[in-house]
C-alpha positions as CSV (number, residue, x, y, z in Angstrom):
1,X,108.2,125.9,154.0
2,X,108.4,125.9,150.2
3,X,105.6,124.4,148.2
4,X,106.3,121.5,145.9
5,X,108.4,122.5,142.9
6,X,106.6,123.0,139.7
7,X,106.5,120.6,136.8
8,X,108.3,117.5,138.0
9,X,107.9,114.8,135.3
10,X,105.4,111.9,136.0
11,X,107.3,108.7,136.9
12,X,105.7,105.5,135.9
13,X,108.5,103.0,135.1
14,X,112.0,102.3,136.2
15,X,115.0,101.2,134.2
16,X,118.3,99.8,135.4
17,X,119.8,103.3,135.2
18,X,117.1,105.0,137.3
19,X,113.8,106.7,136.7
20,X,112.6,107.2,133.1
21,X,110.7,110.4,132.4
22,X,107.0,110.0,131.8
23,X,107.1,111.4,128.3
24,X,109.4,108.6,127.2
25,X,109.2,104.8,127.4
26,X,111.9,103.1,129.5
27,X,115.2,102.8,127.7
28,X,117.8,100.2,128.1
29,X,121.4,101.5,127.6
30,X,122.7,99.9,124.4
31,X,125.8,97.7,124.7
32,X,128.9,99.2,123.0
33,X,129.2,98.1,119.4
34,X,132.2,97.6,117.3
35,X,132.9,100.3,114.8
36,X,132.3,103.2,117.3
37,X,128.6,104.0,116.6
38,X,127.8,107.5,117.8
39,X,125.2,108.1,120.6
40,X,123.1,110.1,118.2
41,X,122.8,107.1,115.8
42,X,122.1,104.8,118.7
43,X,119.4,107.2,120.0
44,X,117.8,107.4,116.5
45,X,117.8,103.6,116.2
46,X,116.2,103.3,119.7
47,X,113.5,105.9,118.9
48,X,112.3,103.9,116.0
49,X,111.4,101.1,118.4
50,X,109.8,103.3,121.1
51,X,106.1,104.0,121.1
52,X,104.9,107.5,121.5
53,X,102.0,108.2,123.9
54,X,100.7,111.7,123.1
55,X,98.9,113.4,125.9
56,X,95.4,115.0,125.2
57,X,95.5,118.8,125.2
58,X,93.0,121.6,124.8
59,X,93.6,125.1,123.5
60,X,93.4,127.3,120.4
61,X,95.4,125.0,118.1
62,X,93.7,121.9,119.4
63,X,90.3,123.4,118.4
64,X,91.7,124.2,115.0
65,X,92.8,120.7,114.6
66,X,89.4,119.4,115.5
67,X,87.7,121.9,113.0
68,X,90.1,120.7,110.2
69,X,89.4,117.1,111.0
70,X,85.6,117.7,110.8
71,X,85.9,119.8,107.7
72,X,88.1,117.5,105.7
73,X,86.2,114.4,106.6
74,X,82.9,116.0,105.9
75,X,84.1,116.6,102.4
76,X,85.7,113.2,101.9
77,X,82.8,111.1,103.3
78,X,80.0,113.4,102.2
79,X,81.0,114.4,98.6
80,X,80.2,111.0,96.9
81,X,76.6,111.1,98.3
82,X,75.8,114.4,96.6
83,X,73.7,114.3,93.4
84,X,73.8,116.6,90.5
85,X,71.2,116.3,87.6
86,X,70.2,112.8,88.7
87,X,73.8,111.5,88.9
88,X,76.6,111.4,91.4
89,X,78.0,114.9,91.7
90,X,81.7,113.8,91.9
91,X,82.5,110.6,90.1
92,X,85.7,109.5,88.3
93,X,84.3,106.8,86.1
94,X,87.4,105.0,84.8
95,X,85.4,102.4,82.9
96,X,83.6,105.0,80.8
97,X,86.7,107.3,80.8
98,X,84.7,110.2,82.1
99,X,85.1,112.4,85.1
100,X,82.0,114.1,86.5
101,X,82.7,117.1,88.7
102,X,79.3,118.7,89.4
103,X,78.2,120.3,86.1
104,X,81.4,119.5,84.2
105,X,82.2,116.3,82.3
106,X,86.0,115.8,81.7
107,X,87.4,113.4,79.2
108,X,90.9,111.9,78.9
109,X,91.7,114.7,76.4
110,X,91.2,117.1,79.3
111,X,94.3,115.7,81.1
112,X,95.9,119.1,80.8
113,X,93.5,120.4,83.5
114,X,94.9,117.7,85.8
115,X,98.4,118.7,85.0
116,X,97.6,122.4,85.8
117,X,95.9,121.4,89.1
118,X,99.1,119.4,90.1
119,X,101.3,122.5,89.3
120,X,99.0,124.7,91.4
121,X,99.1,122.3,94.3
122,X,102.9,122.1,94.1
123,X,103.2,125.9,94.2
124,X,100.6,126.1,97.0
125,X,102.7,123.7,99.0
126,X,105.8,125.9,98.4
127,X,103.9,129.0,99.3
128,X,102.4,127.6,102.6
129,X,105.8,126.1,103.6
130,X,107.6,129.4,103.0
131,X,105.0,131.2,105.1
132,X,104.3,128.8,107.9
133,X,106.4,125.7,107.6
134,X,104.6,122.3,107.7
135,X,101.1,123.9,108.0
136,X,99.6,121.3,105.8
137,X,101.1,118.4,107.8
138,X,99.8,119.7,111.0
139,X,96.2,120.3,110.1
140,X,95.2,118.7,106.7
141,X,97.4,115.9,105.9
142,X,95.4,112.6,105.7
143,X,98.1,110.9,107.9
144,X,97.6,113.6,110.6
145,X,93.8,113.6,110.3
146,X,93.3,109.9,110.6
147,X,95.9,109.7,113.3
148,X,93.9,112.3,115.3
149,X,90.7,110.3,114.8
150,X,92.3,107.0,115.8
151,X,93.9,108.6,118.9
152,X,90.6,110.0,119.9
153,X,89.0,106.6,119.8
154,X,92.0,105.2,121.7
155,X,91.7,107.8,124.4
156,X,87.9,107.2,124.7
157,X,88.4,103.5,125.2
158,X,91.8,103.1,126.9
159,X,92.1,106.4,128.7
160,X,94.6,109.3,128.4
161,X,98.3,109.0,128.3
162,X,99.1,107.6,131.7
163,X,96.3,105.0,131.5
164,X,97.5,103.8,128.1
165,X,101.1,103.5,129.3
166,X,100.0,101.5,132.4
167,X,97.7,99.3,130.2
168,X,100.5,98.5,127.8
169,X,102.8,97.6,130.7
170,X,100.4,95.2,132.3
171,X,100.3,91.5,131.5
172,X,97.5,90.3,129.4
173,X,94.1,90.0,131.2
174,X,90.5,89.9,130.4
175,X,90.2,93.7,130.9
176,X,93.2,94.4,128.7
177,X,92.0,92.0,126.0
178,X,88.5,93.6,126.1
179,X,89.8,97.2,125.8
180,X,92.3,96.3,123.0
181,X,89.6,94.4,121.0
182,X,87.1,97.1,121.4
183,X,89.6,99.7,120.1
184,X,90.6,97.6,117.1
185,X,86.9,96.9,116.2
186,X,86.2,100.6,116.1
187,X,89.4,101.3,114.2
188,X,88.6,98.6,111.6
189,X,85.0,100.0,111.1
190,X,86.5,103.4,110.5
191,X,89.1,102.1,108.1
192,X,86.6,99.9,106.2
193,X,84.2,102.8,105.8
194,X,87.1,105.0,104.6
195,X,88.0,102.3,102.0
196,X,84.4,102.1,100.9
197,X,84.1,105.8,100.5
198,X,87.4,105.9,98.5
199,X,86.0,103.3,96.0
200,X,82.8,105.4,95.9
201,X,84.7,108.1,94.0
202,X,85.4,105.7,91.2
203,X,82.1,103.7,91.1
204,X,78.6,105.0,91.8
205,X,78.5,104.8,95.6
206,X,74.8,103.9,96.0
207,X,75.1,101.0,93.6
208,X,78.4,100.1,95.3
209,X,76.6,99.9,98.6
210,X,74.0,97.6,97.3
211,X,76.7,95.4,95.7
212,X,78.6,95.3,99.0
213,X,75.5,94.2,101.0
214,X,75.0,91.4,98.4
215,X,78.7,90.5,98.4
216,X,78.7,91.0,94.6
217,X,81.6,93.4,94.2
218,X,84.2,92.9,91.5
219,X,87.6,91.5,92.4
220,X,89.3,94.9,91.9
221,X,86.7,96.7,93.9
222,X,87.3,94.2,96.8
223,X,91.1,94.6,96.4
224,X,91.2,98.4,96.5
225,X,88.6,98.7,99.2
226,X,90.4,96.3,101.6
227,X,93.9,97.7,100.5
228,X,92.8,101.3,101.4
229,X,91.1,100.1,104.6
230,X,94.3,98.2,105.6
231,X,96.5,101.1,104.8
232,X,94.3,103.4,106.9
233,X,94.3,101.0,109.9
234,X,98.0,100.4,109.7
235,X,99.2,104.0,109.1
236,X,96.9,105.7,111.6
237,X,96.7,102.9,114.2
238,X,100.3,101.6,114.3
239,X,102.8,103.6,112.3
240,X,101.6,107.0,113.2
241,X,104.6,109.3,113.8
242,X,106.9,106.9,112.0
243,X,105.3,108.0,108.7
244,X,106.0,111.6,109.5
245,X,109.5,111.0,110.8
246,X,110.9,108.4,108.5
247,X,108.6,107.9,105.5
248,X,107.3,111.3,104.4
249,X,109.5,112.9,101.8
250,X,108.1,116.3,102.6
251,X,109.7,116.2,106.0
252,X,113.1,115.8,104.3
253,X,113.0,118.6,101.7
254,X,111.1,121.2,103.7
255,X,114.4,122.7,105.0
256,X,115.1,124.1,101.5
257,X,111.7,125.9,101.5
258,X,112.0,127.7,104.9
259,X,114.2,130.4,106.1
260,X,114.7,132.7,109.2
261,X,111.5,134.6,108.3
262,X,109.2,131.5,108.1
263,X,106.7,131.2,110.8
264,X,107.1,127.9,112.6
265,X,106.6,126.5,116.1
266,X,109.5,127.9,117.9
267,X,110.8,127.8,121.5
268,X,112.1,131.2,122.7
269,X,115.4,130.0,124.2
270,X,116.4,133.5,125.1
271,X,113.4,133.8,127.5
272,X,113.3,130.1,128.6
273,X,116.9,129.3,129.4
274,X,118.2,128.2,131.8
275,X,115.3,125.9,132.4
276,X,114.4,124.0,135.6
277,X,111.9,123.4,138.3
278,X,111.5,126.1,141.0
279,X,109.5,127.0,144.0
280,X,106.5,129.3,143.4
281,X,107.8,131.6,146.2
282,X,111.1,132.6,144.6
283,X,111.7,135.2,141.9
284,X,113.1,133.0,139.1
285,X,114.7,136.0,137.4
286,X,116.7,136.9,140.5
287,X,117.7,133.3,140.8
288,X,119.1,133.4,137.2
289,X,116.5,131.0,135.8
290,X,114.5,131.3,132.6
291,X,110.7,131.0,132.2
292,X,110.8,127.3,131.2
293,X,109.9,125.2,134.3
294,X,111.0,122.0,132.5
295,X,107.6,120.3,132.9
296,X,108.1,118.3,129.7
297,X,104.4,118.8,128.8
298,X,105.5,120.1,125.4
299,X,107.1,116.7,124.8
300,X,104.2,114.7,126.3
301,X,101.6,116.2,124.0
302,X,103.8,116.0,120.8
303,X,102.4,113.5,118.3
304,X,106.0,112.7,117.0
305,X,107.5,112.7,120.5
306,X,110.2,115.3,119.9
307,X,111.4,118.1,122.2
308,X,110.7,121.5,120.5
309,X,113.2,123.0,122.9
310,X,116.0,121.3,121.0
311,X,115.2,123.7,118.1
312,X,113.4,123.3,114.7
313,X,113.5,119.7,113.6
314,X,112.3,118.1,110.4
315,X,110.1,115.7,112.5
316,X,108.0,118.6,113.7
317,X,104.7,118.7,111.9
318,X,103.7,122.2,113.1
319,X,100.5,121.1,114.8
320,X,100.8,123.6,117.7
321,X,100.1,121.1,120.5
322,X,103.2,122.1,122.4
323,X,102.0,125.8,122.1
324,X,98.7,125.0,123.8
325,X,100.4,123.0,126.5
326,X,103.1,125.6,127.2
327,X,100.5,128.5,127.3
328,X,98.5,126.6,129.9
329,X,101.6,126.1,132.1
330,X,102.5,129.8,131.7
331,X,99.0,130.7,132.9
332,X,99.3,128.5,136.0
333,X,102.7,129.9,137.0
334,X,101.8,133.5,136.2
335,X,104.3,134.0,133.4
336,X,103.5,135.6,130.0
337,X,102.3,133.2,127.3
338,X,104.3,132.6,124.1
339,X,107.4,130.8,125.5
340,X,106.6,128.4,122.6
341,X,104.7,130.1,119.8
342,X,104.3,130.4,116.1
343,X,107.0,132.9,115.1
344,X,110.1,133.2,113.0
345,X,113.7,132.4,113.8
346,X,114.6,136.0,113.0
347,X,112.1,137.1,115.6
348,X,113.9,135.2,118.3
349,X,117.5,136.1,117.3
350,X,116.8,139.7,116.5
351,X,114.2,140.3,119.3
352,X,111.4,141.3,116.9
353,X,107.8,141.8,118.0
354,X,105.1,139.6,116.4
355,X,104.0,142.5,114.2
356,X,107.5,143.1,113.0
357,X,108.0,139.4,112.2
358,X,104.7,139.3,110.2
359,X,105.8,142.3,108.1
360,X,108.8,140.3,107.0
361,X,106.7,137.4,105.8
362,X,105.9,139.0,102.5
363,X,109.4,138.6,101.2
364,X,110.4,138.2,97.5
365,X,110.1,134.3,97.4
366,X,106.6,134.5,98.9
367,X,105.5,137.3,96.5
368,X,106.9,135.3,93.6
369,X,104.9,132.2,94.6
370,X,101.8,134.2,95.1
371,X,102.1,136.0,91.7
372,X,102.9,132.8,89.8
373,X,99.9,131.1,91.4
374,X,97.6,134.0,90.6
375,X,98.6,133.9,86.9
376,X,98.3,130.1,86.6
377,X,95.0,130.1,88.5
378,X,93.5,132.9,86.3
379,X,94.6,131.1,83.1
380,X,93.1,127.8,84.5
381,X,89.8,129.4,85.4
382,X,89.6,131.3,82.0
383,X,90.3,128.1,80.1
384,X,87.8,126.1,82.2
385,X,84.9,128.5,81.8
386,X,85.5,129.1,78.1
387,X,86.1,125.5,77.1
388,X,83.9,124.2,74.3
389,X,81.3,121.7,75.1
390,X,81.9,119.9,71.8
391,X,85.1,117.9,71.1
392,X,86.0,115.9,68.1
393,X,88.9,113.5,67.5
394,X,89.7,112.4,63.9
395,X,91.1,108.9,63.3
396,X,92.2,107.9,59.8
397,X,91.6,104.4,58.4
398,X,95.1,102.8,58.7
399,X,94.1,100.1,56.3
400,X,93.7,102.4,53.3
401,X,95.1,105.9,53.1
402,X,93.2,106.7,49.9
403,X,91.6,104.6,47.1
404,X,90.0,105.1,43.7
405,X,86.3,104.1,43.4
406,X,84.0,104.0,40.4
407,X,83.0,107.3,39.0
408,X,86.6,108.7,38.9
409,X,86.5,109.6,42.6
410,X,89.1,109.4,45.4
411,X,87.8,108.2,48.7
412,X,89.4,108.5,52.2
413,X,87.8,106.8,55.3
414,X,87.8,108.4,58.7
415,X,86.3,107.8,62.1
416,X,85.1,110.8,64.0
417,X,84.8,110.5,67.8
418,X,82.3,113.3,68.8
419,X,82.2,114.1,72.5
420,X,79.6,116.2,74.3
421,X,80.9,117.5,77.6
422,X,77.7,119.3,78.4
423,X,74.8,117.8,80.4
424,X,72.3,118.6,77.6
425,X,71.9,116.8,74.3
426,X,73.4,118.3,71.2
427,X,72.4,118.0,67.5
428,X,75.6,118.0,65.4
429,X,75.9,118.8,61.7
430,X,79.1,117.8,59.9
431,X,80.8,119.0,56.7
432,X,84.3,118.7,55.1
433,X,86.2,121.8,53.7
434,X,89.5,122.5,52.2
435,X,89.4,121.2,48.6
436,X,86.8,122.1,45.9
437,X,84.3,119.3,45.3
438,X,84.8,117.5,48.7
439,X,81.7,115.4,49.7
440,X,81.1,114.0,53.2
441,X,79.0,110.9,53.4
442,X,78.1,108.3,56.1
443,X,79.9,104.9,56.0
444,X,76.9,103.6,54.2
445,X,77.4,106.1,51.4
446,X,74.4,108.1,52.3
447,X,74.5,111.9,53.2
448,X,75.5,112.2,56.9
449,X,72.6,114.4,58.0
450,X,72.5,115.3,61.7
451,X,73.8,113.3,64.6
452,X,72.4,113.3,68.1
453,X,74.9,113.2,70.9
454,X,73.4,112.8,74.4
455,X,74.7,114.9,77.3
456,X,77.9,113.7,78.8
457,X,78.4,111.0,76.2
458,X,80.2,110.5,72.9
459,X,79.6,108.9,69.5
460,X,81.9,107.2,67.1
461,X,80.9,108.1,63.5
462,X,82.5,106.4,60.5
463,X,82.5,108.7,57.5
464,X,83.7,108.8,53.9
465,X,85.2,111.8,52.2
466,X,85.1,111.8,48.4
467,X,86.8,114.0,45.9
468,X,86.8,114.0,42.0
469,X,90.1,112.7,40.9
470,X,90.8,115.7,38.6
471,X,90.3,118.2,41.5
472,X,93.7,117.6,43.2
473,X,97.1,116.4,42.3
474,X,98.6,113.2,43.9
475,X,99.9,113.6,47.4
476,X,98.7,114.7,50.8
477,X,96.3,117.7,51.1
478,X,95.1,119.5,54.2
479,X,91.4,119.5,54.8
480,X,89.2,120.2,57.8
481,X,86.1,118.8,59.4
482,X,83.6,121.4,60.6
483,X,81.1,120.4,63.3
484,X,78.3,122.6,64.3
485,X,76.3,121.7,67.3
486,X,73.0,123.1,68.6
487,X,71.3,122.4,71.9
488,X,67.6,122.4,72.8
489,X,67.9,125.9,74.4
490,X,69.1,127.3,71.0
491,X,72.7,127.9,71.8
492,X,75.2,126.7,69.3
493,X,78.9,126.0,69.0
494,X,81.2,125.4,66.0
495,X,84.3,123.3,66.0
496,X,87.0,123.0,63.2
497,X,89.5,120.1,63.3
498,X,92.3,119.8,60.7
499,X,93.3,116.5,59.1
500,X,94.8,115.3,55.8
501,X,93.3,113.9,52.6
502,X,95.5,111.5,50.5
503,X,95.3,111.3,46.7
504,X,97.1,108.2,45.4
505,X,99.5,108.2,42.4
């Protein structure tokens, strides 16, 4: 007598049309509509309303997802608590308009570095997508990471997939209320801690914690903390796969960045079809069957609820959960692993080995992205490490371009904003060059002398520049301010900034 066929779907609920597969909530056949709506559109509209119940899975890619969750959250939650020279190591102080990143102090004038980082991030996204599809989505995207955390909490409290489906199908009871309330309490705590940490990047987190305990946060701090917490709770707890399937723009334009040589999660249809359940005692090859036993586990573990056997779909986030599930089934039935695997479309259609497929990864577009990123990154690093610690902005007095004063002198008024981007104090000496007889004075009319600028701070210095009237013709003349700064260690830096000097008629 034959043994029970392999991989029959779990059956939990019934619809009017018969049994619904366990990987899918029960569906009600939609009534015909006027206008002839296609079945595909009806299915898409129905999928929006159906809840996905991903099944827990173990394996190589599941371990990598756990590692990436721990790695990314250790950085996010831990970075604001690090100290550097008696201050928060990473702090984007919007009020003071200063960004502290370990030993660096960046000012609004350094926005070019942010622009370069955004360009590098864009090219990195293009590169990773060309090589391995939605690799970022599957392992490092905040939506994926927090969904993994929230689903882990859900599994610990409500149980795995079957238990959650049964619980949701039951009428409300004390047990159901208790489990749902416990789950949401934990979710809210995680979301609130996430919002608090997010605000901690823009305000000193230790002082922020004290203000939170005393309920003395500012209105904007309360707003952004609660807003970010609510967004985390809503996106990771409720919307989940809907964000990846319907809201994420990356899912929509990734198709222009992949080709037949891109490594993506792929079902080997040549080996797997025709699929179907079978007895363990028959030779499925002689029976004309493929290796796919139609167990639907690849669908049950998918966080977006798609069937990878239907081919590459934009909803696939490339997490590899279906690979782990399929490999376990192949082990149990004694078939080779890799029916679902990371490989390229060309490897399937052209029967390439994995090594042959990997050799085709380094194609012209990938090499172009890598070369361009290397050039931009090298230039960025060189600019960052050679940037001067002294910066100076010159602001002319708009009320008076130039004026005559007693003594047959022409006087222009300026304001110099001197910024020290180093952590150590600087002693700055100023002078004006460009025209014979120029004299630089403080706003009080006294010689400027030296100016002390503390580390990571700036000073606004009003100055007067005077010139004998007979030394220049009427009009606009180019001059420069020269600032020479020395630190306590003896190092020095000199900065020259150009401006104009106006001689009235």
